[in-house]
C-alpha positions, 0 to 999 in steps of 0.5 A, a space after each residue: 500500500 502506498 501512503 502519501 502525506 504532505 508537510 509544511 515548514 516555515 523558516 522566519 529568518 533574519 534575511 528571508 522568510 521561507 515556506 517549504 511544502 514537501 511530499 512524503 511518499 511511503 511505498 511498501 518495502 521501499 525507502 521513504 522519499 521526500 520531495 520538495 513540492 513547493 518552496 516560496 521565499 520572501 525577502 523581508 529582511 527582519 534583521 535590518 530592523 532588529 540589529 539596528 533598532 532592536 524592534 521589527 518595524 511597522 512596515 515589516 510587521 505588515 509584510 509579515 502578516 501578509 506573507 503569513 496569510 498567503 502561506 496559510 492559504 498555500 498550506 490549505 490548498 496543498 492539504 498539508 498533514 501538519 506544519 511547524 513555523 520557526 523564527 530564528 535570530 531576528 525575532 528572537 532578539 527583537 523586543 517586539 518579537 513575541 508580540 508580533 508572533 502573537 499577532 500572527 497567531 491571532 490574524 493568520 492562525 499560524 503558531 510560531 516557535 521562536 527558537 534559540 541557536 541550539 534548537 536551530 542547530 539541533 533541527 538542522 542536524 536532524 536532517 538526513 546528513 548521515 546519508 550524505 556524509 561518510 561515517 568514517 570521516 570528521 565534518 564541520 557543519 556550518 549553517 550561515 544565516 542572516 543573524 547567526 551561524 550554527 557550527 556542528 562537529 560530526 565524527 564517525 557518524 555522531 554529533 560531537 558538539 554544536 554551538 551558535 554564534 551571533 555571526 550573521 550576514 545581515 549583522 555584518 552588513 549593519 556593522 553590529 558584530 564586534 571583533 570579540 564575536 569573531 575571535 570567540 567563534 575562531 577559538 571555539 572552532 579551532 579548539 573542537 577541531 584540533 583533536 582531528 587530523 583531517 576535517 571536511 566541511 559541510 556548508 548550508 544556507 542560501 548563499 553557499 547554495 547560490 555559489 555551488 550552483 554558479 560553479 556548475 559542479 556536479 551534485 555531490 562534488 565539493 567546492 575547494 578552498 581555492 575555488 571559494 577564495 577565488 569566487 570571494 575575490 570576484 564578488 569583491 571586484 564587482 559592484 552591487 549592481 554588477 553582481 545583480 546583472 553579471 552574476 544574475 543574483 537577486 537584489 537581496 542576495 547580492 549584498 549578503 553573499 560577500 559576508 557569507 562567503 567570508 564566514 565560510 572561508 574563515 571556518 575552513 581556515 580555522 578548521 583547516 578544511 580543504 573542501 566544503 560539501 554543499 548538500 542543500 539542506 537547512 532548517 526547513 528540511 529538518 522541520 519536515 523530517 521531524 514532522 514526518 517522524 512525529 506523525 509516524 510515532 503518533 500513528 503507531 
């Protein structure tokens, strides 16, 4: 008997808000498959408000309400089984974050979980990362967002340690990150990777996905430190307008991609990783997996 279910995940980030609708197919005596049915991304950039004024503006509150109403209708149209909405760094740090989450619940009937950095790292780590990496190797997983970066060390198929730093692309653009944060992240990465002779890196986030796509590399092939460094130089040699016109970037990608690349390169340097794998997974994928496993557990 074939079972087909649909789940939805909402990621309210510092740079953009995403809705992923995924179809989960369970054939008899065969592995379960997860297919991305629909992915909608709206570049609201809440972090622009929060990291400079500590509040989400009235204008962006209205945009959030409009977006969530649209997401609610899309989820209804797709007849989803269950959903989860998670807000990360920007709403977590906003003085009015909880009030806006309450307003969204009242007006859009969407319940938002404002999660901390460790929750975010745990959800991302719950994706099928083990299916994409070699259990005999050691990996530093780096997820770069607008407000924070999550680092997780995996060795021999197990999670060794995980930590979140307020090292995000929108924060960097707004000059709200102190040298101490960079130093703290550097010391932590160096300390946890020191006992291991060879580290490979896994990168996630919209920026590294964009870089990988532009590299024209085959899926499964990593990007080298040399390639990423050369691409970083190219990005810096172009103006904001040239990155949009010549590299075909969205306007909300063309500025954050430079600080994002700097974070990935820094993490590779600190961990002495020569390559970065780009499996194209993130928070929304982790939410979908968790919802599926919860549904299985509740039906047993």
